C-alpha positions as CSV (number, residue, x, y, z in Angstrom):
1,T,-16.4,1.6,19.5
2,N,-15.6,2.8,22.8
3,V,-13.6,0.5,25.0
4,K,-13.1,1.4,28.8
5,V,-9.6,0.7,29.5
6,D,-8.4,0.9,33.1
7,P,-4.5,2.2,32.7
8,A,-3.8,0.8,36.4
9,D,-4.8,-2.6,35.1
10,T,-1.3,-4.2,34.1
11,S,-2.6,-7.7,33.1
12,K,-1.5,-8.9,29.8
13,E,-5.1,-8.9,28.5
14,S,-5.0,-5.1,29.5
15,R,-1.9,-4.4,27.7
16,E,-3.0,-6.3,24.5
17,R,-6.4,-4.3,24.6
18,R,-4.5,-0.8,24.9
19,E,-2.5,-1.8,22.2
20,K,-5.0,-2.7,19.9
21,E,-6.4,1.0,20.5
22,R,-3.4,2.8,19.7
23,F,-3.6,4.4,16.5
24,S,-1.6,7.0,14.1
25,V,-3.3,9.3,11.9
26,S,-2.3,8.4,8.2
27,R,-4.3,10.7,6.3
28,Y,-7.5,13.0,6.6
29,S,-10.1,12.6,4.0
30,P,-10.3,15.8,1.6
31,M,-13.7,16.1,2.8
32,G,-12.7,16.2,6.4
33,D,-15.5,13.7,7.1
34,A,-13.0,10.6,7.7
35,L,-9.3,9.4,8.5
36,V,-7.5,6.7,7.8
37,L,-5.7,5.4,10.9
38,S,-3.0,2.8,11.5
39,N,-1.9,0.4,13.9
40,R,-0.5,-3.0,14.3
41,E,-3.7,-4.9,13.0
42,G,-3.8,-2.7,9.7
43,L,-5.5,0.4,8.2
44,W,-9.0,1.6,9.6
45,L,-11.3,4.1,8.2
46,Y,-12.5,6.3,10.9
47,D,-15.8,8.1,10.5
48,V,-15.8,11.4,12.3
49,A,-19.6,12.2,12.5
50,A,-20.1,8.4,13.7
51,G,-17.3,8.3,15.8
52,A,-16.9,4.6,14.5
53,K,-13.8,2.7,12.9
54,E,-13.6,0.0,10.3
55,L,-10.6,-2.1,9.4
56,I,-10.2,-1.9,5.8
57,V,-6.7,-3.2,5.1
58,A,-5.4,-6.0,7.4
59,T,-1.6,-5.2,7.6
60,D,-0.4,-7.3,10.5
61,S,3.4,-8.0,11.2
62,N,3.0,-11.4,9.7
63,P,5.9,-11.9,6.6
64,A,3.2,-13.4,4.6
65,T,0.8,-10.0,4.7
66,P,2.0,-7.5,2.1
67,R,3.1,-3.9,3.3
68,V,0.3,-1.4,2.3
69,Q,0.5,2.2,2.2
70,L,-2.4,4.9,1.4
71,S,-1.4,6.7,-1.8
72,V,-4.2,8.8,-3.1
73,W,-7.8,9.6,-1.7
74,S,-10.1,10.9,-4.2
75,E,-11.4,14.7,-4.1
76,D,-15.1,13.6,-3.1
77,G,-13.6,11.4,-0.4
78,K,-15.2,8.0,-1.9
79,A,-12.2,6.1,-3.2
80,L,-9.2,5.4,-1.7
81,Y,-6.1,4.1,-3.6
82,F,-3.3,1.9,-1.8
83,T,0.1,0.5,-3.0
84,S,1.2,-3.3,-1.9
85,V,4.4,-4.6,-1.5
86,S,5.3,-8.2,-0.9
87,R,7.5,-9.2,1.9
88,Q,8.3,-12.5,0.2
89,K,8.4,-11.9,-3.4
90,W,8.8,-9.5,-6.4
91,E,5.4,-8.4,-6.0
92,R,3.7,-5.2,-5.7
93,G,0.2,-3.7,-6.7
94,I,-2.5,-1.2,-6.4
95,L,-5.5,-1.5,-4.4
96,R,-9.0,0.6,-4.4
97,Y,-11.1,0.9,-1.6
98,D,-14.7,1.8,-2.3
99,R,-16.5,3.6,0.6
100,S,-20.0,3.2,-0.4
101,A,-19.8,-0.4,-1.1
102,K,-17.2,-1.2,1.8
103,K,-15.5,-2.8,-0.5
104,L,-11.2,-3.5,-1.3
105,T,-10.6,-4.3,-4.9
106,E,-7.3,-5.2,-6.1
107,L,-6.6,-3.7,-9.3
108,V,-3.3,-5.0,-10.3
109,K,-0.6,-7.3,-8.7
110,D,2.9,-8.0,-10.8
111,A,6.5,-7.8,-10.7
112,R,6.5,-4.3,-11.9
113,T,7.0,-0.9,-9.4
114,Y,4.0,1.3,-9.1
115,S,4.6,4.8,-7.2
116,G,3.6,8.5,-7.5
117,L,-0.2,7.9,-7.8
118,R,-2.0,11.1,-8.7
119,L,-5.8,11.3,-9.2
120,S,-7.3,13.8,-11.5
121,K,-9.9,16.3,-9.5
122,D,-12.9,14.6,-11.2
123,G,-11.5,11.2,-10.1
124,S,-11.7,9.6,-13.8
125,T,-7.9,9.3,-14.3
126,L,-4.7,8.3,-12.7
127,V,-1.3,9.3,-13.6
128,L,1.3,7.0,-11.9
129,N,5.0,5.5,-12.6
130,I,5.3,2.3,-13.5
131,G,8.4,0.2,-14.0
132,S,9.5,-3.1,-14.9
133,G,12.6,-4.8,-13.5
134,N,15.6,-2.6,-12.9
135,R,14.4,-0.6,-15.3
136,P,13.6,3.3,-14.5
137,N,9.9,3.9,-14.0
138,D,8.1,5.6,-17.0
139,V,5.0,7.9,-16.6
140,Y,1.4,6.4,-17.7
141,V,-1.8,7.3,-17.5
142,T,-4.9,5.2,-17.2
143,D,-8.7,4.8,-16.1
144,T,-9.3,4.3,-12.3
145,E,-9.7,0.7,-13.0
146,L,-6.1,0.5,-14.5
147,K,-7.3,-1.1,-17.7
148,N,-6.1,1.3,-20.6
149,A,-2.7,2.3,-19.5
150,K,-0.9,4.9,-21.9
151,L,2.6,5.7,-22.0
152,L,2.7,9.4,-21.3
153,L,6.4,9.9,-20.8
154,E,9.8,7.4,-21.1
155,T,12.0,8.9,-18.7
156,N,15.1,7.5,-19.9
157,P,14.7,6.5,-23.5
158,Q,18.6,6.3,-23.9
159,L,18.4,3.1,-21.8
160,K,15.8,1.2,-24.1
161,D,18.3,-0.9,-25.8
162,K,21.0,-1.1,-23.1
163,K,21.1,-4.2,-20.9
164,L,21.1,-3.4,-16.9
165,A,21.7,-5.7,-14.1
166,K,19.3,-8.1,-12.9
167,T,17.9,-8.3,-9.5
168,E,16.5,-11.4,-7.5
169,L,15.0,-11.9,-4.4
170,L,16.7,-14.8,-2.3
171,T,15.7,-16.3,0.6
172,Y,18.1,-17.9,3.0
173,L,18.2,-19.1,6.9
174,D,20.1,-16.8,9.5
175,A,22.3,-18.3,12.1
176,D,19.6,-18.8,14.3
177,G,17.5,-20.7,11.2
178,H,15.2,-17.8,10.9
179,K,14.0,-17.1,7.0
180,Q,15.4,-13.9,5.9
181,F,15.2,-12.0,2.4
182,G,17.9,-10.4,0.6
183,V,18.1,-8.8,-2.9
184,V,21.0,-10.5,-5.3
185,Y,22.3,-8.2,-8.1
186,L,23.4,-10.1,-10.8
187,P,25.9,-8.8,-13.9
188,A,23.9,-7.7,-17.2
189,D,25.1,-10.3,-18.5
């Protein structure tokens, strides 16, 4: 949508309108037909030919909203995969946006870590790193629904039987009474 904003207008409404229309480019589509843009409201898909944008993931600054980041875009441009991290608890996940259906689907959400997503050229297989607790991430291969993950490489097998320190997310109030978050590292035993 093209919204005319008068730069000379310094009213609160005009400043807020300008702020909503301020975007950063996150990624170009492999097909060159679209962009993922970001602003304070979230992640947007911008159709280059149509000159139109749509909000696909809301990521405002509210602490209850997870942080979401584009990880990989399929070669055919039809699927976008995002990683998600909660700001309030040990919870991470992977989301997929289907451009044809205009639908965002949560594929997985749990306490494990997910990183390094790579998609095969034909778009049928994902390779990614998955870690549990404070254990190092291992490399897995899976389908695009993340339903059949198979261990491809155990990165540190020598640590399998070792006790490692645990971490917990801690909430506390700062000196001004605002809720804050911290990580506590506990001894292995």
